[in-house]
N, C-alpha and C positions, 0 to 999 in steps of 0.2 A: 475342033472339040473331040474329049473323050468321049467314046459309045458305053463303055465298061465302068460303072463307079462301082474304085476299089472297095475289100472288105478289109478301112481303116483300123477299126477297132479290136480285130485277128491278132491275138498277142497281147490282149493286156486286159480287156473289157471280157475277153471269152479263148479260149483254145486257140491258136492257131491251127493245130495240127490236127487232120480229116477226123483221123482217125480217135484221137482222146477225145475230140470235142463231139462225135458221134456215142462215145461210151458215156460221157457226160449226159446228155440229153436223154439216152435210152434210159439213162439211171433215173430223172428227174420223169418222167413219163411214166415209167413201171412202177414207180412208189403211188401214182394218179389211182385213186377205185378204178374195176373195171367197168363199173356203174354209178352213175349220178341222177340223183334223183328219181331212182328208180329204173332208170332207162340206162343199158347198157351201150358206153360208151365207142366211136363219137356219136353224139346225141343225133338224130337222122332231122335233117330239116336246119340244124344250128349253123347256121349259117354266117354268122354275125359274132364274132368273141370281143371281149376287153382282156386285154394282157398287159403287164407290164414290158420296162425297157430299161433296166438298169443291169450291172454287170452281171453275167449268169449268176457267182458265184451267190449274189444275193437276193436275186427279182427268179432265178431260172427256176428255181422247184416251184414258187408262184404261177409261172407263164405255163408251166407244162399241163394242171389244171386245164385252161383257157382251149388250150392245142389240143390235147387228147379230147377235150368235148368238139372242136371245129370238124364240121361234117363237110369233107371236101370230095366227097364222092361224084357230084356231079360238077363240081367246078372248072370251069373254060379258064376264068382270069380271078384274082385277087385282088382286090383294091387294100393296099395298108394306109390310114391316115394316123400321122401324127403332127407333133406340134412342132415349132420352130425354138429351138436352142441357141442356133448361132446366129441369129440374126432377126432383126424385128419387123414382124408381118403383119401387115394387114391384109385382108382378101385369104386368098387360097394360093397355092404354086402348084405347080407341074413338074415333072422330071423332064430332062432332057436326054437324060442318058438311054444305052438299048439295052442294058444288062445292069444285075446288082449283081457283082461275085459274091459268092462264099468258100470258105472250107471246103465247101463238097463237091460245087462247081455253080456255075452261074445260071441266075434266073432271068425269064425275061421280062424284057418288057413290053407289054401291047402299045407301042406307040402312036398306033392309029388311033386307039381308045383314047388317048394320053390326050392327042393334038386335040379328040373332038371334044371331051371335055374341057380344055382349055379353051378351045374358041367356044362356046355355049354359055359356059362359064366367065366368060373374062380373066381367066387365072392368068397368074403369072408364071416366067420359066423361074425354077429353081438356081440359082446364082451356084454352076459345079462347084466351088472351093468351098459354099457353106454346106451344099448337099453331103460333100466326103467328107465331112464333120460330124455332118450328124446323127446321132447314137437313137434318136426314137424310131427312125425307120429299118438304119442298118440291124438291129437285137432281133428283129424279129426274122432276118431274112432267114439265117441256117437254123430254126425250128421250123420254121415255112418247109424250108427244101427237105429236110429229115419225113414232115411228115406228109410231102408230097413222093417222097421215094416209096412211103409205105404204102400210101393210097395209087399210085399210078406205076411203082417197077422203074421203068424206063425216062429217063427225061424229057426223050422226045413226045414224052404224054403229061406232060407236067402240065400244070395251067400257067396262064402269062401271070403278071403281075402289073398292076396301078400303082404309083407310091406316089400319094399328096400330102401335102402342108398343109396344116390349115392354123391359121393366124388367130389375131388378136381381135376376133371380130364380136360386134353386138347380139343379142340376141335377136333381133330383125335380121343381120347380117345369116345369122346362124339356119335359122329357116330358109332361107334364101336357098343357100347353098344346099341343105339337106331335101331342097322341093327337086333341087336339078340331080341328086342321088335316086330320089324315089323309082323309076325306072329302074336303073341295075339291084336294086332291091329286089323289085320284080322277076326279074330272072334268075330264073333256080340256078344258072350256070356261073353266077357269081358268089364270093363269099367275099368276108368283109373281116379285118383286122385292125380295132381302134388301139393304139399306143398310147397309153397313161400309166403313168406312178398315180400316187395318190399325198396322201398330206407329206409334205417337206417340212420338221421340225427341227427349229435350231436355231443359230446364230446366224450362220449361213447363208442362213434362206431366212432372214426376218421374219420368222414365224415363231415365236414362242405364248403362244398362248396357254391359259391354264383354266380349268373349269372347276371351284370349290367344292360344286353339290353335281359334279359329271353333267351338267344341261351347254348346250350348245348355245343355248341362249345366253347365258351368264359366261361369259370369258375374260378375264384381267390379261394382261401381257407382263412377263417374266422379263429380269434382266439376267443374265450369265453367270452376275455374282449375286442372287438371290440363293436365299437357304431354298433347300431343296424338300417341296412339301412330298410327304406322305401320303395324306389322309383327305381322298384318295394321290395316290402317286402321278405323274405329268402322264406317261403313256396309259394311261385308265383317260384323260383327255383326250389324246392323240384317236383312242378306238372310238368313244364316243362321235369325234369330229367325224371322223371317219366314217362310223354307221350312218351318220346323219345324209354324209351325201349316197353312201350306197343305196341307203331307202330311196333317196332321189331318185337314183338312174333308177331303182326296181320299181317304181311306181309309173314309169313311161308316160310321165309331164316334163317335158322341155322346162317350161316354165319355172315349175319346184327345185329342180334342178338346179337354175338359176337362180330363185330364191336362196336356197339352202347353200350357196356357197358363198352369195351375198352376205347372209347373215355371218357365217363361219370366217368369213373370209381362207377356208380350204385352201390350200398352196395343193390343190390338183392342176398339175404340168399339161396333161391333157383335156384341161376342162373345154377346150374348144373344138378340140376332134369328135369327145364324146356326146357337146352339145347339139354338132351337126348331123350325128347318128341319130341322139335320140330328137330331132326334130324332122327326122326323113322318117324314122318309124313310126311317130306319131301321128305324119299325115296319112303312111301308109295304112294305119291300121283302123283309121276312119274309114276305108273300104271294107262294106259288109263283109264280104269274105274272108276279110281278113281280121275279124274280130275275136277278141283272144291270144293274140300272135301280135309277135316283134316282142316281147316284156324281157327285158334281161333278168335272167337270173343270178346271183351273186353265187361263186361256189368255194371262192378261196381269198382267205384275206393275210395276211402276214406282213411284216417290217425286220427292216434291218436292226433295231436295235431296240431295245426297251427302255426307254427314256425314264431315269429317274431323279437328275437335276439335271436345272436350268443351263448347264454347259454340256449338256450331250445332246445328241444329235439322231434323226432316224427320219426312215423314207418310209411308206407304206406302197404295199403292192397289193393289186385287185385282181383276179380272176373272175369275168363272168359270160353267157352266153346267153341269147335270143336264138328263139326257133321261126321262123318264117316258114 
């Protein structure tokens, strides 16, 4: 079996040439303020981030906010949790690769820890063919490599990575997997990247909802042939739907997050990785010394397009961080 997972999307979803890619990512990072919420970045203790995974020309500027916030100063390993786009998965799955390739160099997988979690949580193995084609994990690796280079200098000092796919689980199952992650969240040498885009709106996504009063509880379905509504425009509905999801993420309540998605049917592709992390953070937050920590702060929201016509489409992007 192959030991290094190739950078499959290099040359299409992002630049293949290292120098060009580095210049692009550094430009995105430089556009992020040097302090967020009044705190210089990286924010101390911000060991958990949510970041998007679309092509860099679309989501790269938004993802830069999460990566500039991420505190890797004490990191010895970085968990990357993403959804499966290439096959239907129930439960969760662990990688069987030894490294992830990027145009900058390889990131080494903590195989010992991956095997331990695989055994403890009864995870499946990701089929290598599917993992090679899965973008939700790959799209974070060049950004992570660059931030490790900025933090540690030599690749010999980089943290290892633990890539995991989170499948279509029930709320109870998300809580179960979240419980598995709690001990790793407690360890200050672990950081976590949660991979997700937010609303996917359009006929291609079978999601064309609209609210005539900007109320996420009052949604109707449009057809591509319908006349374009203007008061309010469709993109305002998308914003309101995403804001409801973001408020639920910020609430720290796993149940509230699930209830919000059930109400709006928002097509958040990483709903299950987010759900598992929210369940884990909620459990961790019940410990007296953790009170007030582990809540997400949303710092950037963007969309690929401002939808005006029912025949349009867009994908939403969010960056958020949590301090532990």
